[in-house]
C-alpha positions, 0 to 999 in steps of 0.5 A, spaced: 766 133 116 774 132 118 773 125 120 770 124 113 776 127 109 780 123 114 777 116 112 777 119 104 784 120 104 786 113 107 782 110 102 776 108 107 771 111 102 765 107 105 766 110 112 768 117 109 761 117 106 758 115 112 761 121 116 759 126 110 752 123 111 752 124 118 754 131 117 748 132 112 743 129 117 745 135 123 739 140 123 741 147 122 748 145 118 749 152 113 747 151 106 754 153 103 757 147 108 751 142 106 753 143 099 760 142 100 759 135 104 754 133 098 760 134 093 764 130 097 759 124 097 759 124 090 766 125 089 768 119 094 763 115 090 767 117 083 773 115 086 771 108 089 769 107 081 762 106 084 759 110 078 752 109 078 752 112 085 756 117 083 752 119 078 746 120 082 750 124 088 752 129 083 746 130 080 743 130 087 748 136 088 746 140 081 739 139 083 740 142 090 745 147 089 744 149 082 747 156 083 754 154 087 761 155 083 762 147 083 755 146 080 758 145 073 763 141 075 758 136 078 754 136 072 760 134 068 762 129 073 755 126 073 756 125 065 763 122 066 761 117 071 755 115 066 761 115 060 765 110 065 758 106 065 758 106 058 751 109 058 753 113 052 746 116 050 745 118 058 752 121 057 750 125 051 744 128 054 747 130 061 753 133 058 748 137 053 744 139 059 750 141 063 752 146 057 745 149 056 745 150 063 753 152 064 755 154 057 761 158 060 763 154 066 770 151 066 768 144 065 764 146 058 770 144 054 771 138 057 763 136 057 763 138 049 769 133 048 766 128 052 760 128 048 764 127 042 767 121 045 761 118 047 759 119 040 765 115 038 764 110 042 757 109 039 760 108 032 757 115 030 763 118 027 761 123 023 757 126 029 764 125 033 767 129 028 762 135 028 762 135 036 770 135 036 770 141 031 765 144 036 770 144 041 775 146 037 771 152 034 768 154 041 774 153 046 780 154 042 784 155 048 782 149 052 786 144 054 782 138 051 784 141 044 789 136 042 784 130 045 779 133 040 783 133 034 786 126 036 779 124 036 777 127 030 783 124 026 781 117 029 774 118 027 776 120 020 780 113 020 774 109 022 771 112 016 776 110 012 777 118 010 784 117 010 787 124 007 783 127 013 785 122 018 792 124 016 791 131 016 788 131 023 794 126 026 799 131 023 795 137 026 795 133 033 803 133 032 803 140 030 800 142 037 806 139 040 811 142 036 
């Protein structure tokens, strides 16, 4: 495991994954440690920008270790990897499942925001506004609030709803005053 971490830190991601997989193949490795190693495999693939493999590995993590503290994070990152692949429908589906399974997870606000972002990328601006508003209503103290307001403003702008866009852009500015 430490060998994998060393490879990962030095940017040798394939070697890191190989070392992690070797640990996973050792009989008798405690389940808690196996979960940690599986997460490292997924995270390493994400860092490599191998988003298809990262998605698969994060989803595998959630399937194998759904009751761990980082299962929600793994679910979120699988959706984020799909977003990076421009697979917006899959992103939305994955993150909606994350929110249904782990509604109180610390990555729930980020998942909600990423759903709104995927809708924006699909050109579904009305839905973008609705989903960004869910973030604002449900997670008012979240670090993604400014991003959600800005996304809403951009969606209004795309729909030529100028007054709402101006109001939302001002709301973003006011968050920083």
